[in-house]
N, C-alpha and C positions, 0 to 999 in steps of 0.2 A: 318601392318607389325611389329609394335613394340611389340604387344602381342606375336605372334609366335616366334619372335627373343628372347624375354625375356624368354619365356618358354624353348627354346632350350639352351640358355646360362646358365640356372639354372638347367638343367636336370642332374639327377644322373644316375640311371639305365635306360637302353634302354627299351622303350615300343613302342606301335604302333604309338602314337603321335610323339614321338621323331624320330622314323624311317621315318615317312612321312615328317617331317620337314627337316630332313637331306637329303632325296631324292630330295625334292624341291630345297634345296641349291645346290645339285649336278647338278640338271637340269640347274640351272642358270649358274653354272660353265661350263657345256657342251655347252650352247648357246654362252658363251664368247669364248670357244675354237673354235667353228665353225666360229665365227666372225673373230677370229685372222687368219683364213686361207681363208677368203672370197675372197681376191684378186686372189689367185690361183684357187679357185673354179670357179671364173668368167672368168679368163683369161688363165687358163691352167698353167701347170708346165713346164717351159722351160727356158734354159739359165740362165743368172745372175739375171733376174727379180724376180724369185721365192726366191732367197736369199736376194735381196734388200728389198722385201716386207715381208721377214721373214716367208714365208708360205711353204717352202720346206717340203716334206713328202716322206719317203721311200715307203709308200703305192703307191703313184703315180709313183715314179721313177722306182721301181722294177716291176711294172705291165707291162711296155713295154720292160724291159731289162732282165727278167728272165723267159721268155716263158709263163708267166701267162696270157697275153692277148690272146695267142693261146691255152689256157687251157692245157698246158704241165705241168702235176703235178710234183712238186719238188720231186726228188729222185726216181721217178717212170718212167717217160717217157724218161728220158735220155736227157741231155743237154751238150753242149760244156763246157769245164772247165770255160771259162770266163762268162758263163751265169748261172752257178750253184749257188744255194742259199747258202749264207755264214752264215746261221743261224742254230741253233739246230733243231732237227727233228720236235718237236711239233710246233714250230713257222712256220716252212716250211709247215707243214700240214695245219695249220690255214690259211696261205697265199694261199695255193692251193685250199682249200675248198671255200674260199671267191671268188676266180677267177671262180670256177665252177658255182657259184650262179649268176654271172653277165650275163645277156642275151646276145646272139650273140657270135661272135668270131672275132679275129683280133683286132689290135690296132686302137682306135679312141678316140677323146677327150671326147666324151660322155661316152664311156665304162670306160675310165680312171677315170672320175669323179664318175661314179657309183661304181667303185672298191674302190676309196678313201672313199666315203660316207659309204659304207657297212662296211669297216674295222673301220672307225671312230665310227660307231654305236656299233660294237663289243667292242671297247675300252671304250666307255661310259658306256656300261653295266658292264664291269669289274670294272670301277671306282665306280659305284653305289654299287656293291657287296663289294668292299674294304671299302667304307665308313660305310656300315652297319656292316661289320665284325669288324672294329675298334671300333664302338660304343658298340658292345657286349663284345669285348675283353677288353675294358677299364673298364668294370664293373661299378664302382660308378662314373666314369668320362665320361659317354657316350657323353656328350657335346663336348668333345675334338675332336670328329670325324668331327666337323664342319671345323676344320683346313684342313682336307683332302678334304672335299667337295668343298672348295673355294681356295685351294692352287694355287697360280700363277704358281708354277713349274709344276703342272699337267695341268692346263688350257692351258699353252703355248706349252707343249710337248706331250700331250696325243695322238695326231694324227701324231706324227713324226715317230713312229715305233710301234711294237707290244709288247713293254715292259710291258704294264699294265696287260697282261695276266699272265706273271710271277709274277708280284706284287700281283695279285689276289690270285694265288695259295699259295704264301708265307704267305700272311695275313690270308687266311683261315686256313692254317696249324697252325699258332700261335693260332687262335681261337679254333681249334680242340684240340690242346694240352692243352689249358687252361680248356677245358671241359673234361679232362681225356681221350680223344679219341686219344690215342697214335698211334694206327694203321692208323687211318684216317689221322693224322698229317703226318705220314711217306709217305702215298700215295700221299698226296698233295705236299709235298716237292719233291718227286720223279718226279711228273708231272711238277712242277715248274722248276726243274733242267733240264728237257727235253725241256723246253722252253727258259730258260736263265740259265747261270751258277750260278748266285748269290744266289738263294734259298738254294743251297748246303751249303753255309757258315753258315746258321742258325743252322746246326748241331753242329757247334763249341760251340754255346751258350748252346745247349741241353747237349752236352758232359760235359762241365764244371759243370753245375748244377747237372746233374745226378752223376757225380763223387763226387762232394762235399757232396751230400746227401746219397751216397752209394747205389743208385738205377740205376746202370749201365744197368740193364735189360731193363729199359724203353728206354734207348738210343739205344741199340742193336736191340730191336724190331722195333723201328721207322726207323732205318737205313736200316734194312733188307727189310722192306716193300718199302722204297724209292728206293732201288736198284732194286727190282723186278718191280716196276712201270716204272722206267727209262728204264730197259731192254725191257719191253713190248712195249714201244714206239719206241725204237731205233733198236732192233735186226732185225726186218724185213727189215729195210733199210740198216743195216750193211751187211746183207747177200745178198741183191739184187743190191745195188748201193753204194758200200763201198766208192768209190772215191768221189762221190757227198756228201754222208753222212759225210765223214771225212773233208770236206772242211772247216767247221767251226773251227775245232780244228787246222788244219794246217794253216789256215788263221790267227787265233788268235796268233799262235806262231810266224809266220813269218812276220806279218804285221809290217810296220815301225811305229814309234811313230806318233801320230796324234793329233787331236784337243784337246786342253786344258790339255794335259798331263804335269806333272811336268818335265818329261824327255826331253821336248823341250829345256830346259835350258842346257842339257848335250849332244847335238848333236855333240859338238866339240870332244867328246871322240872317235868318229869313230865307235861306236858299231852299228851293224845291228839290225834288228828286233828281231832275235833270242837271240842276246846278251842282249838287253834290257828286253826281256821276262825273261831270267834267272835272271837278276838283280832284276826285279820287283817281280817275284815270290819268290825269296829268302828273300827279305825284308818283303814281306807280311807274309811269314812263321814266321819270327822273330817277327813281330807285333802280330801275333796270339798267339805266345808263351807268349808275354808280357801281352796280354789281359787275357789269361788263368791263368797266375800267379796272376793278379789282382783279377780275379774271385775266385781263390782258397785261397787267403790270406787276403781278406778284412774281417773286423771285423764282418760285417753282410753280408749274402749271397746276391750278386747282383740280380737284376731282369732280367728276360729273355730279355726284350726289350732293356735294357741298354747294355748288352753284344752283342746282335745282331747288334745294331747300330754301336758300336765300330768296330766290325769285318767288316761289309759291308763298313763303311766309310774308314777303312784302305785299303781295296781293291781298292776303287775308287781313293783314293789319290795316290796310288802307281801304278796304272794301266797305260798301254801305251796310253790309250785314255779315255777321259771323254766326251762322247756324251751328248748333253744337256738333253736328256730324262732320263739319269741315276739318276737325282735328285729324280725321282719318286720312286726309290728303297728305298730312305732314309726317305721319308715323313711319311709313316705310322709308321715306327720304331721310328722316332722322337716323333710323337704324343703319342705313347705308352710309351716312356721312359722319355721325358722331356717336357710336354705340357705347355710351357710358351708362351703366345700370342705375347708379345713384341719381344722376341727373335726370334720367328718363323717368324714374319713379316719382321724383319730386314734381316734374312737369305733369305727369299723369294725375297726380294728386290734385294739383292746381286746376287742371282741366275738369276733374270730377267735381270739385267745388263749384267751378263756373257752371257746369252742366246742371247741378242741383239748383243753383241760384236762378238760372234761366227758367226752370220749370216752376219754381216758387213765384217768380214774377209773373209768368204767363197765367198761373192759377189765379193770382190776384186780379189780373186784367180781365180774364174770362168771367170771373165771379162778380165783376162789378165792384171790386174792393171789399167784398164780404170776407174773402179769405185773407187772413193777416190782420183782421180787426181794424183796418184803416190806419195802423201805425206805420212808422217809417222803417221798421226793421228790415222788411223784405227788400225795399229799395236800397238800403245800405248794403245788404248782402249781395244784391245784384251788382251794384257799383263796385264793390270790392272784388267780386268775381271777374268782372270785365278787366279791372286794373291788374289783377293778379295774372290772368290769362295772357294779356298783352305783354306784361312785364316779363313773364317767363319766356314767351316766344322771342322777344327782343334779346333777352339774356342768351338764349341758345344761339341766336343769329350772331351775336357779338362773339361768342366763343368759337363758332365756326369760322368767322372772319379771322380770329386769332390763329386758328389752325392753318388757314390758308397763308397768312403772313409769316407764320413760324411753322413750317411743315414738319419740323422735328417733334412738335407736340401732337401731331396727327396720329391718333391711336391706330387707324387702319394702316397707315404707312409704316408705323413702328413694327407691324407684324410682317413686313416684307413685301407687301403689295404697293405698287405705285398708284394705280387707279383701276380697281376691278371692273369698272363700268366703261373704261375707255375704248374697248373694242378695237376698231381699225386705227385708232389714234394712239394706242398704247406703245410706249417706247420711242415715239417719233420725237425728233428735235424740234425746238421752237423755231417757227419761221417768221413770227411777228410778235413783238413784245413792246408794249408802251413803257416809257420811263416812269418809274415810281417817284412820288414826291421826294423821298429821301435821296434817291439817286440824282434828281434834278438839283437839290440843294447842294449836294457834294460837288456836282459839276460846276455850279455857279460860284 
């Protein structure tokens, strides 16, 4: 084992040996992911026990509550409002196709397990693709993809929801852009946005870098293809089942603040879900403007992954909910922007603590307060988990901003690469740069 591990940790460019070793590491991560859910696989998903044993999964939960057990295809067969899928169209299609592949019909523990296992397999395949994509996108630091292969944040949450599909599309889009395949990058981001909203935010990084290099045509080209791809997935359902199709968007706007949101500290304001949505979206827009200014005023052009991490992190910190699996959105972006092992492991330890605190809290809620004996310990752990998770993401964001402002501290650039993800923008001179505050003070 020492030989292969040493080979991997010293690897530069991805090759067949590196890819095989990374896939082997991912397989180990997948086995650990299965083991983390083994109690529910053996005993079923029901009541507070699935939360106490920290093996809850939307795969299993939604199989029996969204018509999937009866092979009622989302957005197509028609369901009551309370049973409609609250996910974007592409994830609903993935969930529906998986249900069609499970033999038989009707709900049973055996079919529920088969549905969980089938969707878990799909997530693991996405995970493997992400690892390989990161290895190639990292260029001379393919070894950094090992972080993605064994990330506790993915091991613990990969089978919680279908998020890894969106992460796969987003990561492949970054790889495509790095290879000058702008149209393909747009297609993949459009599909990713049809699965989850967050891949759309990567266009913010593309916009800033294209603007700064004077190559806005690349941005508009990729955006146009993304819009076309998104419409191709969504329009059929918009025309035939608009109410069900739009549930994701209305639900997202109207839902109350939920797990791990910073807004839980502001419930005293009396704002409803729509009010918090307005506040959250407004602050996110301000954060994006700040990140754009940083990208357009820095002495040296930021790297794509750095801007992408900051944008997605800002969204997660300001959102009305932070589901445990959302950490997977950030992991590939972190590895491509600031691949520091010690910092990464501390972050993942913090996210693991937060993950455990969430399930303890949900177990207490589902059990009606019976779990935890009515004391405040679980609430205290939950609050500490939220604070630690948010503090760590903010810390990483601040360090990435520091790398942008002081590019000599950038670990990726220290290895000889300017921006492995720049693609058609790599090596271009700046065409538009805003004055930085320090330069303004010197001039005045």
